[in-house]
N, C-alpha and C positions, 0 to 999 in steps of 0.2 A: 505494499499499499505506499503509494506515493504521498508525503506530509507536506503540507503548504509553506512554501518557500514564502512566500509573503508576510514582509515583516512588521505590518499593522493588522494582520490575521486577527490577534488575540484582542487588541484595542478595538476593534471595528465590531467583534463579537460582544465583547464588553459593553459597549456600549448599546448594542442591540439588545443585547437580554435583558440590561437594567429597563431598557424604554419598556420593554414587553411585560417584564414582569411584575410592572407594579399595576397590569391590567390581567394579559393573561395567566401569568403564571398564580398570582395568591390564592384566585378562588377557585382550582383545581379543587379541594377539597376543603373542609373546615377541622380541624385539628383540636379536640379539647387541648384546655388551658394547663391542664393537671393542675390546678391549685389546689384540687381535694385528696389528691393523692398524698395517704399517708409515709411520711418518706423518715419515720424515728419514733419512739415511743421515750418515755423520762417518767422514769418509777410506773410502767403501766401505763401511762397516758399518751394518748398517740398526738403526732404532732406533725402539722400538714407544712406543703409546702407554701399554702396562703399564711402561715405564722409566721413566715420569713420575712428580716426587713424588709420593707418598702424600694430600697434601692438595690436589694440584693434579687430580689423578685422580677424586678427591672432587667436587670443585666442575665439571667434567665433567660428574659424571654428575647432581649435582643440577640443572644446566642443562636437559640434559638430559629429566628429568623434570621441569621448568618449564614447559620448552616443552610438554609434551605436556599436561598439565594446562592451559595455556591454547589448547590447539588442542580438547581435549576439552570445556572448558566453553563455547567460543565455539560448538561444532560444536551442542553441545545449546540453547545462548540462540536460536542461528540456528534450528535444529527448530523449537522451542514458538513463535516469530514466526508459523513458517508453518502451525503447525496452528493455532493462533490465529485467523491470517488465512480461514483456509478455513472453521474452524468460525464464526466470525460472518457470512463469506459466503453459509454453510448456512440460517443462521436468520436470515438479512436484519437484522445488528444492527451496531453498531460494533464494535470490541474490545472498546471501556472496557467499554461497556453489557454484552458478552457475559460481561466477569469480575465484572460488578457483579450480573447474575442469577445464576450460579455459585457465587460466593462471597460478598461483602456481604448480599447480601439475605435468606443462609439464617443469617448469626449474627446471634444474638437478643442485643436490649439487654440491659445490666444492671441487673438491679432496683433498686428503691427502696433496699433495704437494703444493695447492694451500693453505691450512689451516697453513701448515708449514712458507709458504714464509710469507704471512701475520703477523706471530707471529714473526717471526724472528725480522721483520721491525719495529713492536711496544713492543717488549717485555720489555722495559725500561718503556714506558707508559703506558703498561696493567699491568705489576707489580705481577703477576700469572705464574703459571704454564701451559703449554697448554694444559694439563687434562680441567683445571679448567678454561678455556675460551674457549674451541671448539666451546661451543654452542651459544656463542655471533660472533665468530670469521664467523661461517656458517651464522648466521641471516644477519651479516654485509657484507658479499659476496653475498648473496643471493639477499639482498633488491632490488640494481637497476638493475639485470635481471629481477628480479617479477616485478617492478615497469615498464618498457620498455615492457613486455609481457601484463601489464593491459590494457597500451596505445595503443598497436597494436590492443588488442582486442574491447578496445572502438571505436576506428577509422573505425575498421572493421564492425561492426556494424552498424556506422554513413554514411558510404560509399555505405551497399549496401540498406541501406533504403533509402526511395521514402520521404528523405527531404527537400522541398522545402521553402526557407526562402524568405520572400516577405517585408523584412523591406527595404528601401532605402541606399545604398549606398552611404555616400559623395564622391563627387570628385571634384578637383579644376581643372580650365581652366587657364593653366599656358601657356606663350607663350613661343617656342621657341628662342633663338637668332640666326639666320640664318648665321649671322659671326662666331658663334663657334659651331656649327651644324657639327657631322658628319654621315657616314650612308646616307641610301634613304632619302631624304626631302619627299617623300610622302609617305614613310613606314607605314604601318595599326598601327603601333606602334612606340609612340614617348617618348621617355624616357629623362623627364630635372632634372640635378643636379644640386642640390645646394652643395655649398662645400666653402671649406677652404684649402688654401697651407701648415697651419700648425698644420693642425687637423689628427692625429696619424689614426683616425677611418677613416679617407675620404682615406688618405693613404691604406690604409687597404682594403676599397671597390675597390680598382681601379683593382686589377686583374680578380676580379670576377666580374665588367663591363666588362673589355678586353673580357672574357671569353664570356660572355652573347653578347655581340657583334658579335665574330665569328660564332656562335653558329646560330644566329636567321639572320646573311646577311643582306640581302635587306629588310627583313622585321620589321626591327629595326633601328632606329635614336638615336641619343644621342645628346643631347644640353648640354651645362657648362652655370652654373651661377655664380655668384661668393658670398659668405655670411661668409664674413670672421670677425669672433668673437674677434672683434680688444681689448677687455677687456683682454683676456687670451690670445690672438694669437698678438702680436704688430708688427711681421711682414709678416702679413698676405696682410695686404691691399697692399703693395707694393710690392709683390710679385703677388698679383691680377692685378695690372696695367702694371707689369711687363710683364706677359703671355700677356694683351689686346697690348701692343707696341710690342713684336712680333710679334704678329695678322695682324699689318700694314704690314711688310715683309713677311707675308704667311706663315706664322709659329707659330701661336698660338700652335696647338695640339702637335708640338715637343718640343716646351717649357712648354707647360703643361706637358708631360709625364717626361722630366728634371726635375721638381721643386717636383715631385711625388718620383722618382726613385734616387734622391740626397737629400732625406726628411731631412730637418732641415737644410738646406743650401740655408737660406734664406737671410744672411747679401747683401747687395748693391754690394759690390765684386763677390760674388757667383752668382749674376742674370746678371752681366757683364760678369763673366766669362761663363755661361750658354748662351749667345747670340755669342759671340764668336767661344764655340764649332759649333753652328749652322751658322755662318758665315753670321752672321747679320751686316749691318752696324752700325759700334760701335757709330758715330756720330748721327745718327739719333733715336738709340735706347736709350743712352742718355739725348739725346734733348727732349726725349718724357714722359720718367720719370721723367727730372727735371723739365719739366712742367707742371705737374701734369695733363695731356691730358685726362687720366681716370678716375680720380678720381671721378667725378660726376658719371657715369657710374658705377662704380663700387658699388655707393652709390646706384644707381637704382635698381640694382638688388638685395641689400640687402632687398631696401622697399618692392621689389616685393616679396621676400622669407618672408618676416615680413606679407604682407597681405594675402597671401597663408596660412599663419601658420606654417610658418618654424619659431622652437625655437634652432635645432642643428645642428649638420653638422658632417657626411652627410645625404641629407633629399633626395628622390627621389619623382617624380610623373610620372607614369608609366600612361600613355593616362588619367590623371586625380587623379590615386589613388596614394596616399601617401603610400612609405615605406621608413620606417624612420631607419636609421642607420645602421653601416657595416653588413648588410644581408648575408648568403649563396646565395648561387649562384639559390637554390633551391627557394627560394624568388621569387626572381626574375621571374623565369619561370614558377612558379605556375600562378602570372599575366598575364605574356608575353602569353602563351598558353591560358588563359581562355580567353584573348583578340581577339586573332587569331581564337578561336574558334565558337564566333560571328558572325564571318565574314564568316564561310562557308556556302555555299548554304545547 
């Protein structure tokens, strides 16, 4: 069996595998969390995994997720190698020649104008005449297009194949907070978000999330939970409490939106100004914050996140499927579409 000689093969497969693992892989089958598994006995009394510290439970779930990702990626890499071998034998070509014929040969060379524009922008760094570096520039401009063409070809082979991934995908049961849920509470797809109001990546995720909710309507609901990274975001805790205080007056989501729309304005005077703009009862809002009414509730969210494997923000669970970071809309759609497809008769 001829092994792939293409130097970026693993990189392309990694990108493709991670992109698709967000959707196609995680929903293959739901694995039990194991939280009620008895792992020890102390003087005859059972000790369950759920009795362990939250940080430890989160690390264990993170390791299970990483194990799944490694298996998933390895399965796809192995499957692709076999598909390439089969196709190369069918066409009586080497694997390398097959890939070049299907991708490299179909990528047009850059025009003279593109070569000249690149040279003019990099002239001082290159330190040579255009004629001397034309070949290097041509390959530099072609490489991203060749890489993209190869990735599309590899993905196309995998999508056409009858590839059934039978390893169990980890899910985490994370309850929604009814007081901070929007959308149909009985929606078939439930999105639970752990976020921090001082986190720039959380802010970046908000328009994407809004677009997802608008697209799917009653098929999706969204619940917010606090995960303030207090060591690096000292104002996130009070902002989280302020949003809950606004919720006492029926304005949680409005306040939540203001916090992200006015990102970075989290001083006490800013929180008060946000409350005034929403015409909240100023005395009740200030009393709620001063009393630390929601300090323990925010901490409870944080501990829930840790037990669920959250270590950074934003972190989403779509029907228990982790989607970590400020991902593009397509990452959410892949998971949601797969979940909805499973409910069709």
